C-alpha angles and dihedrals in degrees: 000000000000090000092051091049091049093049091049093050094052100029096129092054088076085083110086092208092054092047090058090044091052093055089045089056090051093054098042095046093045086055091048094054094043088053091049091050093048100045095044095049094043092054093044090050090052100043107019086217130118087210091074093042088054089048090055091050088048091051093051095045107033093074085073087070093057104018101046097064091049091046089049091056090048091048089057091046109040138033105295093213091058091050089051091051094052093048093052091047090055091050092051093050092048092051091050091051091050092048091050092048094051094042090050091045090236099118118108121193090258092051090051090052092047092052090045087055091052091048090049090052091053091048093050092054091044093053093051093046092047095050092046091048099049102074090056092059100060140045117264092249090058098046098100090046090049093051090050093049090046087055090050088057094038099046096029091063086066080078100037098045098051092036090059095036101047096067090043091051092048095045105036106014135239096303092065090044093057091048086055090053090051091052092050091051092046089057089049091060090061090053092051088056089051093061096101100185114092110245106191120150123236124278117306109286093221142306120306127359108273098065095049090047091051090050090054092052091046091051091054093045092054094052111068097196095052091043092052093048094049094049094044090050088053090055090046095051095044095049109029104024101046095081098099092085091062099033096091090052090046090052094048102039106029104025093035093222137127143223097304093056091043089055090047092054092050089050092049089056085061093046091056090046092053093052094044099046094041088055089054091063087068094053110093099147111099093212092055092046090053091050090050090051089061097037095050091047091056093042091053089064099038094048093051089049089053091049091052091052095046118107097165119083094227094049091048090050093050093047094050091051088059089045090056095044098046096043093048093047094047093048092046095050091046093050091047092056091048094048093050094048100046127087115240092233090067099027095110093051094046091049088048092055090044090056093045090059093040110041093020097060090038090058092051090047093051092053095042095046090043089058091044089051090068091068105021124054107259092226090060091050093052093047093051093046092050093050091047092057091051087056090050092052092049088050091053089048088061104034108031120076094190089051092052091046092056098039092051092052093246096121115107127198119249117256090257134015111282096011102138 
């Protein structure tokens, strides 16, 4: 029985291409979170203002608004593996430049924000290319398992990245931390080259960029389930996942702690994500998955509310573990439904739109709430945002037929991937 459970949990790892892809995801996302930790703490140390921390989060995430649609068109037009390689290369070069600037004491605040913008652009393209590439690496029967295991790597590195980066930041400073990010991304380039299976997209969807983008938006608009998922994820990211811009201020002013505890909280987000997404690999029953879709949506809001109200270190730590678990599980289930529904010919563009409404609104939220955190206690902001998302979910439960179909376990997969 244990052996059967083990094989079911890691079924998609039987594919050699996916095994390489999984380790690639670990390295690139560990680098992403180490970069986030370093840039946010460096700007807070220089300015002592959550406004500038929010600006850094905005700079790293806002390229998803402009870069993801373009990357989506490219992912449907060129080899997705090549696009992935170029995006990681840009991230490595940007990290090295930032490390050199800080080490040489030549980096102004504006230069830091500019390099954060470049790193965010590379990350936006990488996310689109990765998500468009994944379904081609596994058998259809293993797709849901693969997406869950990808989330284990993706979300779990929220623990690994900061856990490795925090001691380095404390001992050697941000310059060394950004060199570490460049090394991680350099190793990732080798793994991209090791993905043997060609990963080109379908034929070019048309001349230029605007028409293919419009076709992607039209595809989503005409499919109620995908449309509902994309919009709900946008609400989720703007309300429950835009707290990073105010987290340093919350740690300093309301929890009365410093950099080590801030790093610990970021790591605990990853710990919760590991537990939550690993548990999803065991869920094969469609009814249970639908129930989890609803439960994790509600928990995403309630756990952030609890974090905002916490004033004890232990309570804050426990709350943020649930934040990490519920957010990761909800995002993973949502993405799985989208990936199964969408046709491969438009997969890159749909993923691009998905990320526009996810990371894009999250970037705006981080900056806006970072600015608001200069005049309103950050704990109050988090509590209000968490409660607001619970209200949104309850509204969808009443007004959205596709939402009710999924959350009641009545949704059934198409006969083949992408058959909508």
